[in-house]
VOBA-1610 file (N, C-alpha, C; in pm, whole numbers, padded with zeros to 5 digits, always signed):
BEGIN
Met-00426+03319-01375Met-00446+03246-01458Met-00569+03124-01375Asp-00677+03067-01400Asp-00738+02992-01406Asp-00683+02866-01422Leu-00664+02782-01268Leu-00579+02675-01256Leu-00663+02559-01316Gly-00789+02588-01352Gly-00885+02445-01354Gly-00907+02371-01293Ile-00879+02431-01150Ile-00916+02276-01051Ile-01008+02337-00961Lys-01116+02434-00978Lys-01204+02474-00896Lys-01303+02336-00846Gly-01332+02331-00725Gly-01427+02195-00712Gly-01366+02074-00695Lys-01232+02070-00735Lys-01161+01930-00714Lys-01160+01922-00564Ala-01102+01757-00516Ala-01089+01743-00368Ala-00926+01732-00359Ala-00902+01807-00289Ala-00736+01802-00232Ala-00726+01768-00057Leu-00659+01671-00064Leu-00588+01622+00094Leu-00458+01691+00098Val-00449+01741+00247Val-00318+01794+00232Val-00266+01780+00384Cys-00149+01712+00369Cys-00079+01636+00478Cys+00001+01772+00543Gly+00003+01766+00699Gly+00087+01856+00777Gly+00071+02022+00724Ala-00066+02034+00754Ala-00123+02169+00666Ala-00152+02269+00777Ser-00125+02247+00936Ser-00143+02349+00978Ser-00092+02452+01013Lys+00084+02468+00912Lys+00134+02554+00957Lys+00253+02542+00814Gly+00348+02629+00828Gly+00478+02597+00734Gly+00438+02562+00578Leu+00504+02467+00517Leu+00464+02477+00393Leu+00328+02416+00346Gly+00317+02340+00431Gly+00193+02204+00410Gly+00068+02326+00400Arg+00062+02422+00514Arg-00042+02504+00498Arg-00040+02634+00403Gly+00126+02631+00319Gly+00115+02752+00220Gly+00035+02689+00126Cys+00056+02537+00112Cys-00020+02471+00004Cys-00170+02512+00030Ala-00225+02480+00119Ala-00350+02464+00163Ala-00403+02587+00119Asp-00342+02700+00154Asp-00410+02847+00123Asp-00406+02847-00035Ser-00307+02810-00096Ser-00301+02828-00240Ser-00466+02729-00275Leu-00452+02644-00274Leu-00549+02571-00328Leu-00668+02583-00305Ala-00702+02654-00168Ala-00840+02723-00119Ala-00866+02813-00248Arg-00762+02886-00241Arg-00759+03026-00344Arg-00832+02956-00486Glu-00771+02860-00516Glu-00809+02782-00672Glu-00949+02727-00653Gly-01013+02713-00503Gly-01166+02675-00536Gly-01179+02521-00494Cys-01057+02466-00447Cys-01044+02320-00414Cys-01149+02295-00286Arg-01205+02198-00279Arg-01218+02132-00141Arg-01132+02048-00082Leu-01131+02137+00045Leu-00963+02067+00106Leu-01034+02004+00234Thr-00921+01912+00242Thr-00915+01809+00380Thr-00784+01823+00435Ile-00753+01894+00547Ile-00681+01960+00598Ile-00609+01849+00710Val-00498+01824+00732Val-00445+01712+00830Val-00326+01764+00905Ala-00319+01748+01019Ala-00234+01756+01139Ala-00254+01702+01254Arg-00148+01701+01346Arg-00164+01623+01479Arg-00217+01691+01575Asp-00188+01831+01579Asp-00251+01928+01714Asp-00383+01975+01662Arg-00484+01976+01738Arg-00643+02014+01713Arg-00630+02117+01716Gln-00579+02205+01817Gln-00633+02331+01830Gln-00566+02370+01688Gln-00449+02387+01649Gln-00377+02424+01514Gln-00441+02440+01412Ile-00479+02275+01398Ile-00488+02269+01269Ile-00667+02284+01241Glu-00763+02296+01341Glu-00882+02388+01330Glu-00881+02530+01343Gln-00791+02583+01398Gln-00748+02687+01378Gln-00747+02768+01203Ala-00643+02671+01153Ala-00581+02666+01047Ala-00684+02682+00927Ala-00788+02564+00943Ala-00919+02558+00858Ala-00992+02656+00848Glu-01022+02752+00972Glu-01081+02841+01014Glu-01052+02936+00937Glu-00927+02991+00969Glu-00845+03084+00890Glu-00850+03076+00749Ile-00855+02968+00655Ile-00858+02952+00523Ile-01001+02957+00497Arg-01096+02929+00558Arg-01258+02912+00519Arg-01278+03127+00541Ala-01228+03170+00613Ala-01247+03325+00597Ala-01227+03400+00525Ala-01069+03334+00511Ala-00957+03420+00382Ala-01073+03367+00227Thr-01094+03261+00188Thr-01127+03207+00050Thr-01263+03190+00046Gly-01307+03140+00179Gly-01488+03079+00160Gly-01472+02972+00068Ala-01381+02851+00093Ala-01345+02761+00054Ala-01435+02627+00172Thr-01453+02523+00126Thr-01490+02405+00189Thr-01406+02338+00266Val-01332+02365+00412Val-01234+02308+00463Val-01270+02184+00576Ile-01217+02077+00552Ile-01220+02002+00626Ile-01122+01981+00725Ala-01085+01973+00878Ala-00997+01953+00937Ala-00974+01804+01021Val-00864+01789+01007Val-00871+01621+01057Val-00726+01637+01139Thr-00775+01578+01292Thr-00634+01578+01368Thr-00611+01460+01349Ala-00497+01430+01308Ala-00435+01256+01288Ala-00301+01265+01287Asp-00232+01183+01316Asp-00093+01167+01305Asp-00076+01069+01158Ile-00055+01158+01058Ile-00067+01093+00915Ile+00029+00985+00897Thr+00143+00962+00998Thr+00232+00863+01002Thr+00195+00726+01056Thr+00088+00724+01090Thr+00035+00616+01160Thr-00104+00558+01078Pro-00092+00397+01080Pro-00226+00382+00988Pro-00362+00446+01087Glu-00392+00456+01188Glu-00504+00513+01222Glu-00496+00608+01195Gly-00375+00696+01144Gly-00411+00872+01115Gly-00446+00880+00967Arg-00403+00788+00910Arg-00425+00768+00733Arg-00581+00733+00723Thr-00617+00628+00780Thr-00752+00572+00800Thr-00850+00688+00827Ala-00814+00798+00928Ala-00911+00901+00946Ala-00930+00993+00833Ala-00779+01058+00809Ala-00776+01139+00664Ala-00872+01105+00550Leu-00816+00957+00530Leu-00876+00895+00389Leu-01044+00856+00411Ala-01093+00857+00557Ala-01224+00877+00578Ala-01281+00996+00540Ala-01225+01113+00582Ala-01275+01233+00583Ala-01277+01295+00426Cys-01172+01217+00348Cys-01137+01265+00209Cys-01115+01126+00116Pro-01258+01072+00108Pro-01200+00913+00012Pro-01161+00879-00088Asn-01169+01008-00202Asn-01178+01005-00350Asn-01101+01191-00351Pro-01003+01151-00301Pro-00899+01283-00340Pro-00834+01313-00494Asp-00865+01410-00528Asp-00815+01432-00680Asp-00672+01469-00674Ile-00626+01549-00522Ile-00546+01626-00549Ile-00491+01582-00376Leu-00347+01528-00424Leu-00261+01491-00278Leu-00153+01550-00263Ile-00172+01600-00129Ile+00001+01685-00110Ile+00062+01604-00016Asn+00133+01534-00034Asn+00218+01419+00095Asn+00326+01516+00143Asn+00350+01544+00270Asn+00395+01595+00393Asn+00420+01561+00524Ala+00555+01558+00585Ala+00513+01522+00713Ala+00662+01586+00745Gly+00658+01600+00865Gly+00785+01654+00958Gly+00896+01594+00927Gly+00979+01654+00901Gly+01105+01590+00848Gly+01198+01502+00980Pro+01286+01451+00984Pro+01372+01368+01073Pro+01469+01428+01142Pro+01499+01415+01293Pro+01596+01527+01319Pro+01719+01507+01288Pro+01791+01615+01269Pro+01909+01614+01235Pro+02035+01541+01334Gly+02147+01520+01261Gly+02263+01469+01371Gly+02343+01361+01320Asn+02450+01354+01381Asn+02564+01248+01333Asn+02528+01137+01263Phe+02573+01070+01147Phe+02538+00957+01097Phe+02553+00826+01229Arg+02681+00860+01288Arg+02738+00773+01366Arg+02657+00737+01493Asp+02586+00850+01550Asp+02474+00815+01650Asp+02368+00785+01638Leu+02315+00740+01487Leu+02179+00726+01431Leu+02149+00596+01456Thr+02043+00580+01554Thr+02008+00438+01574Thr+01900+00381+01445Arg+01888+00255+01480Arg+01795+00158+01404Arg+01651+00230+01400Glu+01602+00232+01537Glu+01474+00264+01536Glu+01463+00448+01488Gln+01578+00536+01538Gln+01522+00650+01435Gln+01514+00651+01268Trp+01638+00530+01222Trp+01629+00537+01068Trp+01479+00456+01056Leu+01407+00339+01138Leu+01285+00315+01099Leu+01153+00436+01112Ala+01163+00533+01195Ala+01066+00614+01226Ala+01085+00762+01094Ala+01211+00736+01017Ala+01220+00856+00970Ala+01190+00773+00804Leu+01226+00666+00774Leu+01143+00568+00650Leu+00982+00567+00675Asn+00934+00555+00803Asn+00767+00538+00813Asn+00727+00670+00743Ala+00759+00785+00850Ala+00748+00925+00783Ala+00723+00948+00673Asn+00845+00965+00618Asn+00902+01037+00488Asn+00941+00949+00361Met+00878+00840+00358Met+00896+00742+00295Met+00741+00645+00270Leu+00751+00563+00364Leu+00650+00456+00370Leu+00494+00522+00363Thr+00515+00614+00461Thr+00349+00707+00462Thr+00310+00767+00319Pro+00413+00822+00257Pro+00341+00892+00135Pro+00332+00762+00020Ile+00376+00667+00046Ile+00343+00553-00042Ile+00233+00490-00001Asp+00196+00448+00103Asp+00065+00401+00134Asp-00039+00505+00077Leu-00013+00638+00087Leu-00114+00721+00074Leu-00164+00720-00137Ile-00036+00745-00131Ile-00021+00720-00282Ile-00127+00575-00316Gln-00094+00477-00260Gln-00107+00341-00306Gln-00304+00319-00266Ala-00356+00396-00176Ala-00490+00423-00136Ala-00567+00518-00247Thr-00499+00569-00279Thr-00566+00699-00373Thr-00574+00717-00521Ile-00447+00628-00574Ile-00386+00666-00713Ile-00501+00588-00811Asp-00533+00450-00798Asp-00663+00411-00899Asp-00806+00499-00899Gly-00796+00528-00802Gly-00928+00656-00788Gly-00903+00761-00864Met-00828+00796-00882Met-00757+00928-00956Met-00734+00844-01129Ile-00719+00746-01137Ile-00703+00687-01262Ile-00849+00652-01298Ala-00949+00627-01236Ala-01052+00574-01265Ala-01154+00716-01328Arg-01101+00831-01292Arg-01207+00972-01288Arg-01073+01073-01393Lys-00994+00988-01446Lys-00896+01053-01525Lys-00861+01187-01495Phe-00815+01204-01361Phe-00732+01323-01312Phe-00681+01278-01173Gly-00577+01325-01193Gly-00475+01331-01037Gly-00383+01382-00993Arg-00334+01455-00950Arg-00204+01527-00904Arg-00157+01498-00765Ile-00064+01450-00751Ile-00002+01397-00632Ile+00141+01485-00633Val+00143+01578-00511Val+00256+01614-00483Val+00327+01615-00318Asn+00458+01566-00372Asn+00530+01522-00240Asn+00620+01647-00217Ile+00614+01665-00087Ile+00698+01757-00022Ile+00802+01688+00012Thr+00905+01711-00055Thr+01045+01615+00000Thr+01148+01743+00064Ser+01267+01767-00015Ser+01370+01850+00044Ser+01494+01864-00075Ser+01560+02003-00076Ser+01632+01988-00154Ser+01762+01931-00136Thr+01761+01833-00022Thr+01843+01696+00024Thr+01854+01641-00101Val+01753+01609-00142Val+01755+01470-00251Val+01858+01502-00405Lys+01875+01671-00413Lys+01953+01684-00500Lys+02109+01726-00466Ala+02118+01754-00323Ala+02222+01779-00289Ala+02258+01776-00105Pro+02252+01640-00071Pro+02234+01596+00046Pro+02334+01704+00136Ile+02257+01674+00248Ile+02368+01756+00402Ile+02382+01674+00462Glu+02516+01666+00497Glu+02569+01587+00576Glu+02513+01580+00735Phe+02435+01666+00824Phe+02393+01601+00931Phe+02211+01587+00929Leu+02181+01563+00807Leu+02078+01550+00774Leu+02057+01432+00693Gly+02119+01298+00728Gly+02137+01160+00728Gly+01985+01107+00694Leu+01918+01122+00789Leu+01791+01046+00817Leu+01673+01126+00679Ser+01720+01251+00675Ser+01618+01309+00573Ser+01648+01258+00442Asn+01807+01240+00432Asn+01857+01243+00291Asn+01832+01080+00219Gly+01820+00993+00330Gly+01830+00852+00322Gly+01653+00814+00256Ala+01558+00886+00357Ala+01440+00828+00319Ala+01363+00928+00240Arg+01396+01045+00197Arg+01308+01154+00090Arg+01388+01068-00020Ala+01525+01030-00032Ala+01577+00989-00150Ala+01524+00823-00222Gly+01467+00755-00095Gly+01399+00652-00134Gly+01262+00685-00183Leu+01207+00779-00166Leu+01060+00816-00200Leu+01070+00863-00331Thr+01176+00947-00416Thr+01215+00977-00496Thr+01240+00857-00628Gly+01309+00740-00554Gly+01283+00656-00610Gly+01212+00566-00668Phe+01093+00568-00568Phe+00983+00490-00585Phe+00913+00569-00693Val+00918+00704-00646Val+00804+00845-00752Val+00866+00760-00899Ala+00995+00790-00899Ala+01042+00803-01075Ala+00991+00668-01152Gly+00945+00595-01097Gly+00908+00459-01123Gly+00765+00488-01204Val+00670+00509-01062Val+00563+00471-01061Val+00501+00604-01139Ala+00553+00702-01159Ala+00484+00833-01234Ala+00473+00803-01383Arg+00580+00706-01455Arg+00569+00696-01580Arg+00420+00602-01635Thr+00423+00524-01528Thr+00342+00428-01536Thr+00184+00466-01558Val+00152+00586-01498Val+00005+00654-01460Val+00030+00788-01547Ala+00101+00817-01628Ala+00065+00989-01679Ala-00051+00947-01816Lys-00043+00846-01852Lys-00151+00828-01958Lys-00303+00837-01929His-00303+00820-01796His-00439+00841-01710His-00458+00973-01669Asn-00374+01099-01730Asn-00398+01222-01671Asn-00379+01198-01507Val-00277+01152-01458Val-00269+01158-01325Val-00098+01146-01286Thr-00051+01245-01268Thr+00100+01333-01213Thr+00158+01276-01091Ile+00261+01273-01113Ile+00330+01279-00927Ile+00472+01360-00949Asn+00485+01411-00850Asn+00583+01514-00897Asn+00660+01520-00736Gly+00797+01592-00693Gly+00843+01615-00612Gly+00859+01779-00592Leu+00819+01816-00479Leu+00864+01953-00450Leu+00973+01975-00369Leu+01095+02056-00378Leu+01203+02043-00318Leu+01231+02183-00240Pro+01208+02206-00106Pro+01202+02308-00100Pro+01378+02348-00005Gly+01392+02454-00040Gly+01500+02488+00027Gly+01509+02536+00133Thr+01574+02652+00175Thr+01568+02742+00303Thr+01451+02800+00292Phe+01311+02766+00404Phe+01208+02873+00422Phe+01184+02920+00567Asn+01108+03030+00545Asn+01072+03097+00680Asn+00988+02996+00759Thr+01028+02880+00854Thr+00945+02802+00886Thr+00965+02756+01001Asp+00891+02697+01098Asp+00930+02625+01259Asp+01084+02517+01205Arg+01036+02437+01089Arg+01090+02352+01115Arg+01259+02411+01070Ile+01289+02551+00978Ile+01459+02562+00998Ile+01512+02579+01085Arg+01426+02634+01183Arg+01475+02691+01296Arg+01504+02566+01404Ser+01431+02490+01381Ser+01476+02361+01441Ser+01613+02300+01408Val+01615+02278+01294Val+01733+02221+01219Val+01814+02286+01291Leu+01820+02454+01269Leu+01982+02538+01308Leu+01994+02556+01398Lys+01906+02468+01541Lys+01912+02538+01662Lys+02032+02444+01722Gly+02102+02335+01657Gly+02189+02281+01709Gly+02347+02327+01654Ala+02358+02404+01539Ala+02445+02477+01497Ala+02452+02604+01543Ala+02345+02699+01615Ala+02351+02800+01689Ala+02401+02760+01831Ala+02423+02620+01882Ala+02449+02602+02020Ala+02579+02605+01965Gln+02654+02488+01905Gln+02730+02469+01872Gln+02845+02609+01870Arg+02783+02660+01777Arg+02876+02811+01787Arg+02835+02917+01886Gly+02761+02907+01967Gly+02748+03031+02150Gly+02658+03108+02047Val+02585+03104+01944Val+02542+03241+01878Val+02364+03190+01914Gly+02316+03284+01901Gly+02160+03285+01868Gly+02111+03236+01736Val+01981+03146+01749Val+01918+03091+01587Val+01890+03203+01531Asp+01869+03309+01565Asp+01826+03413+01459Asp+01927+03454+01383Asp+02087+03469+01423Asp+02189+03481+01413Asp+02229+03367+01289Ile+02218+03237+01294Ile+02232+03143+01208Ile+02137+03159+01126Val+02026+03194+01142Val+01893+03215+01027Val+01933+03321+00947Asn+01968+03411+00972Asn+02014+03516+00889Asn+02150+03497+00838Glu+02231+03445+00905Glu+02337+03431+00816Glu+02320+03318+00665Arg+02261+03205+00729Arg+02184+03095+00602Arg+02132+03225+00505Ala+02034+03302+00520Ala+01931+03355+00458Ala+02035+03447+00345Leu+02144+03487+00413Leu+02228+03566+00304Leu+02305+03492+00220Ser+02307+03352+00221Ser+02415+03289+00170Ser+02361+03243+00020Ile+02208+03294+00033Ile+02094+03215-00103Ile+02136+03333-00157Pro+02113+03304-00303Pro+02153+03348-00414Pro+02021+03501-00422Ala+01871+03473-00357Ala+01800+03597-00350Ala+01797+03617-00258Gly+01924+03611-00170Gly+01949+03735-00053Gly+01816+03698+00046Arg+01727+03583+00079Arg+01640+03600+00184Arg+01619+03416+00170Met+01572+03380+00254Met+01462+03295+00254Met+01296+03293+00191Gly+01275+03176+00168Gly+01151+03167+00059Gly+01007+03161+00198Glu+00911+03204+00127Glu+00779+03232+00249Glu+00705+03113+00178Pro+00613+03027+00301Pro+00539+02954+00284Pro+00420+02979+00142Gly+00384+03058+00120Gly+00260+03150+00038Gly+00372+03072-00105Glu+00469+03147-00102Glu+00517+03121-00254Glu+00543+02985-00287Phe+00581+02886-00169Phe+00586+02737-00226Phe+00459+02703-00228Gly+00352+02729-00179Gly+00190+02705-00224Gly+00160+02755-00330Glu+00206+02848-00376Glu+00156+02896-00519Glu+00205+02797-00663Ala+00363+02749-00598Ala+00421+02631-00683Ala+00357+02554-00684Cys+00309+02482-00558Cys+00241+02359-00551Cys+00118+02362-00655Ala+00041+02482-00581Ala-00088+02477-00680Ala-00083+02481-00821Phe+00020+02546-00869Phe+00046+02504-01032Phe+00073+02353-01080Leu+00152+02289-01027Leu+00176+02117-01015Leu+00070+02069-01034Cys-00013+02106-00953Cys-00161+02074-00901Cys-00276+02097-01044Ser-00238+02176-01124Ser-00326+02268-01203Ser-00365+02169-01346Ala-00488+02201-01397Ala-00525+02147-01536Ala-00425+02183-01629Gln-00323+02253-01630Gln-00216+02312-01718Gln-00133+02221-01718Ala-00109+02161-01575Ala+00063+02094-01557Ala+00046+01939-01587Gly-00029+01929-01669Gly-00066+01753-01714Gly+00033+01702-01766Phe+00137+01780-01792Phe+00231+01721-01922Phe+00387+01750-01819Ile+00343+01767-01674Ile+00491+01769-01584Ile+00462+01615-01527Thr+00568+01558-01484Thr+00560+01406-01430Thr+00661+01358-01428Gly+00709+01290-01268Gly+00812+01230-01222Gly+00941+01323-01240Gln+00906+01468-01202Gln+00969+01574-01174Gln+01022+01585-01023Asn+01127+01665-01000Asn+01172+01716-00866Asn+01216+01843-00928Ile+01145+01927-00830Ile+01142+02064-00879Ile+01216+02111-00731Leu+01310+02209-00771Leu+01375+02297-00660Leu+01275+02426-00630Ile+01268+02432-00538Ile+01249+02581-00497Ile+01315+02640-00402Asp+01458+02688-00426Asp+01534+02714-00335Asp+01612+02867-00359Gly+01567+02942-00440Gly+01600+03050-00417Gly+01743+03052-00508Gly+01780+02991-00567Gly+01900+02944-00647Gly+02016+02882-00543Ala+01988+02841-00433Ala+02109+02760-00377Ala+02138+02695-00432Tyr+02104+02553-00492Tyr+02166+02457-00547Tyr+02256+02536-00670Pro+02414+02478-00656Pro+02471+02556-00735Pro+02510+02446-00899Gly+02401+02323-00875Gly+02493+02235-01007Gly+02357+02273-01153Thr+02406+02243-01266Thr+02354+02274-01365Thr+02236+02198-01393Leu+02230+02101-01330Leu+02071+02004-01368Leu+02057+01933-01250
//
């Protein structure tokens, strides 16, 4: 299916690897003009080169920390008028809530709530003027089902979700949508980092914990970044203009609730 976004300008944050890279790959295959952002110069430039080679897409690589004002300025200088914005930043570290400091909370809120809001503020009026905009916030399944040792993520991402719930309804009439895409357990560096502590506590290898987690998912496996990217691309499509203010789980059936 042609998603109707060929030639659209897409700004993808945290795109050098993992879920952000999956989104960048899928949007490139749909013919978007990409600006991809990550902190590591070598990784983001390599990702850009690989995407160009695989798809023929126009790809600009920006080395920046999107969670800083300077990083956001650099990203928006390279892509000042995005039609598509994929908000994505590394998740905060796990830990017992009793041990979390104020500084850790502020860092988590900055990265996973305030940074996406800043980027939405900077880009949404241009989308409204052009009568097309697609914003996808990569958050977490913890928005639906909080995980006890991910308190920082639970709080920050829930805050972003609440903000979007209001704003999405005010811009839908302009063909601008804002949605959350909530990953469960995916085969990324992030999941290994999160599960490293659990492995250490039990005295087993990280691979053992990863495999155990995969088998606990009804699908019988972890997700792959590529399939996450395809779901993201559809939310960015012309056909998805009637989907807004939603938080869509992509977790292989792990969430046990009806709603």
